[in-house]
C-alpha positions in Angstrom: 91.1 113.8 -47.4 87.5 113.5 -46.1 86.2 112.9 -49.6 88.7 110.1 -50.2 87.8 108.4 -46.9 84.1 108.7 -47.8 84.8 107.1 -51.2 86.7 104.2 -49.7 84.0 103.7 -47.1 81.3 103.6 -49.8 83.3 101.1 -51.9 83.8 98.8 -48.8 80.1 99.1 -48.0 79.1 98.0 -51.5 81.5 95.1 -51.5 80.4 93.9 -48.0 76.7 94.2 -48.9 77.2 92.2 -52.1 75.6 88.8 -51.6 77.8 85.7 -51.8 76.7 83.5 -54.6 75.4 80.2 -53.4 74.1 77.0 -55.0 70.8 75.4 -54.5 70.9 71.6 -53.9 67.8 69.5 -54.5 67.9 65.7 -53.6 65.6 62.8 -53.7 64.9 59.3 -55.1 64.1 58.4 -58.7 64.6 55.4 -61.0 65.5 53.1 -58.1 68.4 55.4 -57.2 69.2 58.9 -55.9 69.3 62.3 -57.6 71.3 65.3 -56.6 70.9 68.5 -58.6 73.2 71.5 -57.8 72.7 74.8 -59.5 73.4 78.5 -59.2 70.0 80.0 -58.5 67.8 80.8 -55.6 64.7 79.5 -57.4 63.3 76.1 -56.3 62.7 74.0 -59.3 61.5 70.9 -57.4 58.1 70.8 -59.1 59.6 71.1 -62.5 62.1 68.4 -61.8 59.3 66.1 -60.5 57.2 66.8 -63.6 60.1 65.9 -65.9 60.9 62.7 -64.0 57.2 61.8 -64.2 57.0 62.1 -68.0 60.3 60.2 -68.5 59.1 57.4 -66.3 55.7 57.3 -68.2 57.6 56.9 -71.4 60.6 54.7 -70.7 60.2 52.8 -67.4 59.7 49.0 -67.6 58.7 49.1 -64.0 55.5 51.1 -64.7 52.8 49.0 -66.2 51.2 52.0 -67.9 54.3 53.4 -69.5 54.8 53.6 -73.3 57.5 51.0 -73.3 55.5 48.6 -71.1 52.5 48.9 -73.4 54.7 48.2 -76.4 56.1 45.1 -74.7 52.6 43.8 -74.3 51.8 44.7 -78.0 49.2 47.2 -76.9 48.4 50.2 -79.0 49.9 53.4 -77.7 51.2 56.7 -79.1 54.9 57.5 -78.8 56.3 60.7 -77.3 59.4 62.6 -78.1 61.3 61.0 -75.2 60.7 57.5 -76.5 61.6 58.4 -80.1 64.8 60.2 -79.0 66.0 57.2 -76.9 64.9 54.7 -79.5 66.8 56.4 -82.3 70.0 56.9 -80.2 69.8 53.3 -79.1 69.6 52.2 -82.7 72.7 54.3 -83.6 74.8 52.9 -80.7 73.6 49.4 -81.4 74.9 49.6 -84.9 78.2 51.3 -83.9 79.0 48.7 -81.3 77.9 45.7 -83.5 75.1 44.8 -81.1 77.1 45.1 -77.8 74.5 47.7 -76.8 71.1 46.1 -77.4 67.8 47.1 -75.6 66.2 43.8 -76.6 68.4 42.0 -74.2 65.6 42.9 -71.7 64.2 39.4 -72.2 67.4 38.0 -70.7 67.7 40.7 -68.0 64.3 39.4 -66.8 65.3 35.8 -67.1 68.3 36.3 -64.8 66.0 38.2 -62.3 67.5 41.7 -62.9 64.3 43.1 -64.5 60.7 43.8 -63.7 59.3 40.5 -65.1 60.8 38.1 -62.6 63.3 35.3 -63.0 63.0 32.0 -64.9 63.2 29.1 -62.5 66.0 26.6 -63.3 67.3 28.6 -66.2 69.5 26.4 -68.3 71.3 26.5 -71.6 68.3 25.3 -73.6 66.0 28.0 -72.2 68.7 30.7 -72.7 69.1 29.6 -76.4 65.4 29.7 -76.9 65.0 33.2 -75.4 68.0 34.5 -77.4 65.9 34.2 -80.6 64.1 37.3 -79.4 67.3 39.3 -79.0 68.3 41.6 -81.9 67.5 45.3 -82.0 67.9 45.3 -85.8 64.6 43.5 -86.0 62.8 46.3 -84.2 61.6 49.2 -86.4 60.0 52.4 -85.1 56.7 52.3 -87.0 54.5 55.1 -88.0 51.6 53.5 -86.1 51.6 50.4 -83.9 54.5 48.3 -82.9 54.4 44.6 -83.7 56.9 43.0 -81.3 58.6 39.7 -82.3 57.6 36.8 -80.0 59.2 37.0 -76.5 60.8 40.4 -77.4 61.2 42.8 -74.6 62.5 46.4 -74.9 64.5 47.6 -71.9 66.0 51.1 -72.1 67.3 51.2 -68.5 70.9 51.2 -69.7 70.3 54.6 -71.5 67.3 56.2 -69.9 69.0 57.4 -66.7 71.7 59.2 -68.8 68.9 60.7 -70.9 67.1 62.0 -67.8 70.3 63.7 -66.7 70.4 65.5 -70.1 66.8 66.5 -69.9 67.3 68.1 -66.4 70.5 69.9 -67.6 68.8 71.2 -70.7 65.9 72.5 -68.6 68.2 74.4 -66.4 70.0 75.9 -69.5 66.6 77.0 -70.8 66.2 78.9 -67.5 69.5 80.6 -68.2 71.2 78.7 -65.3 74.7 78.2 -66.8 76.4 76.7 -63.7 75.0 73.4 -62.6 75.8 69.7 -61.9 73.1 67.0 -62.4 73.8 63.7 -60.7 71.4 60.7 -61.1 72.8 57.6 -59.5 76.3 58.5 -60.5 75.5 59.6 -64.1 76.6 63.2 -64.4 76.4 66.3 -66.5 78.3 69.4 -65.7 77.8 72.9 -67.0 79.9 76.0 -66.2 81.6 76.0 -62.8 80.8 75.4 -59.1 80.0 79.1 -58.3 80.5 78.7 -54.6 84.1 77.4 -55.0 84.7 79.4 -58.2 86.2 76.2 -59.6 85.3 73.5 -62.1 83.0 70.8 -60.8 84.9 68.0 -59.1 83.5 64.5 -59.5 84.9 61.0 -58.7 85.1 57.5 -60.1 84.4 55.0 -57.4 86.5 52.0 -56.6 84.6 48.8 -57.5 83.9 47.6 -54.0 81.7 44.6 -53.8 81.1 45.0 -50.1 78.9 48.0 -50.5 81.5 50.5 -49.2 82.3 53.7 -51.1 85.7 55.1 -51.9 87.1 57.2 -54.7 89.6 55.8 -57.1 90.0 58.8 -59.4 88.9 62.4 -58.9 88.6 64.7 -61.9 87.3 68.1 -63.0 84.3 68.1 -65.3 83.2 71.2 -67.2 80.6 71.3 -70.0 80.7 67.5 -70.4 78.9 64.4 -69.1 80.2 61.2 -67.5 78.5 57.9 -67.0 79.9 54.8 -65.2 78.9 51.2 -65.7 80.1 48.4 -63.4 79.4 45.0 -61.9 80.2 45.8 -58.3 76.8 47.4 -57.2 74.2 45.2 -58.8 74.9 41.5 -58.8 73.5 38.2 -57.5 75.0 35.2 -55.9 73.5 31.8 -56.8 73.1 28.7 -54.6 76.7 27.6 -55.4 78.1 30.9 -54.3 78.8 32.1 -57.9 78.5 35.9 -58.4 77.0 37.1 -61.6 76.4 40.7 -62.8 73.4 42.5 -64.1 75.0 43.4 -67.4 74.1 40.6 -69.8 76.3 39.7 -72.8 74.1 40.4 -75.9 75.9 37.7 -77.8 75.6 34.8 -75.3 72.6 35.7 -73.1 74.8 35.1 -70.0 76.0 37.7 -67.5 79.1 39.4 -68.7 82.4 37.7 -67.6 85.1 40.1 -68.6 87.7 41.3 -66.1 86.4 44.8 -66.5 84.9 45.9 -63.2 84.1 49.6 -63.9 83.9 51.7 -67.1 83.5 55.5 -67.1 82.8 57.4 -70.3 83.0 61.1 -70.8 81.4 62.8 -73.8 79.2 65.8 -74.5 75.9 64.2 -73.4 75.0 61.7 -70.7 72.6 59.6 -72.8 75.4 58.4 -75.1 77.9 58.1 -72.3 75.5 55.8 -70.4 74.9 53.5 -73.4 78.6 53.3 -74.4 79.6 52.5 -70.8 77.2 49.5 -70.8 78.4 48.3 -74.2 82.0 48.5 -73.3 81.5 46.2 -70.3 80.6 43.3 -72.6 83.2 44.1 -75.2 86.3 43.8 -73.1 89.5 45.8 -73.0 91.0 45.1 -76.4 87.8 45.6 -78.3 87.2 48.9 -76.4 90.7 50.1 -77.3 90.1 49.3 -81.0 86.6 50.9 -81.0 88.0 54.1 -79.5 90.5 54.6 -82.3 87.6 55.7 -84.5 85.7 57.5 -81.7 87.9 60.3 -80.4 84.9 62.0 -78.9 84.8 59.4 -76.1 87.1 59.6 -73.2 87.2 56.3 -71.2 88.6 55.2 -67.8 88.7 51.4 -67.1 89.2 49.6 -63.8 89.9 45.9 -64.2 91.5 42.9 -62.5 94.9 41.8 -63.9 96.2 38.2 -64.1 97.1 38.4 -60.4 93.6 39.6 -59.5 94.9 43.0 -58.5 93.1 46.2 -59.6 94.6 48.2 -62.5 93.4 51.3 -64.2 93.6 52.5 -67.8 92.8 56.0 -69.2 92.0 56.2 -72.9 91.4 59.0 -75.4 92.6 61.7 -73.0 90.5 60.8 -70.0 91.6 63.3 -67.3 94.5 62.1 -65.2 
């Protein structure tokens, strides 16, 4: 009997001494927004994250004058890095698939409407817009072996894909460190691996309501595991002109004007955040019917739409098996 009691006591002691698994959470500001990286390890990777953010900015940020993309936009000689090449080639693929709805050369119009780093054009009218639109067309931009020669007025802007790419880079770094359970969140662009080890459940994330007043509320909560999700919308970044008209930061690549569809929020789930980010932007300018047609040949993309109906009430639509 004493031996049995001793064995039970030993087992209880081992169990009680066993450490509860906890997540490390690192937060900060990057790319004009926040980041929140949650992972199952006691190691602090802040220096490594800062280093990765630095090299991505040095490659792809139009807000840094000495970045690779900024030098290219000035037609200055510069070497390309792997980050630039990866994003450029992925952008070209999605540009072709969406028939130009995703187009990084729309940067010239993003600047014109005062959403980019170059500053707005005063008294922007239809003649100026038509003139600037001659510079739009990613099919005219070829990745050279040596120096870029940019068409007149052309301006590359990868901001609609770079944030998602950064999410992937952080996630891939953590996987290289054998950290299988993590959630990377940069400004609402997400990539989840494994589970939330503290709760022993899949990662729970939310799709926000498109609130123009700046408040935050969740429209749709889902579980995310070994997938990425990006959301594009018009409710966070917009401007109001002198006449009180509201216009969004997502510019229609066909017209050069801010997108005017009734879509307010588009969330895309797929296996990587770079593609999810780009597709979400493209879908905003395509509109609901074109998105539905496009998804028939892209079963790998799960999509959730929030839009205004004819009575200006919010409706939602889940497509391609987006989690209910």
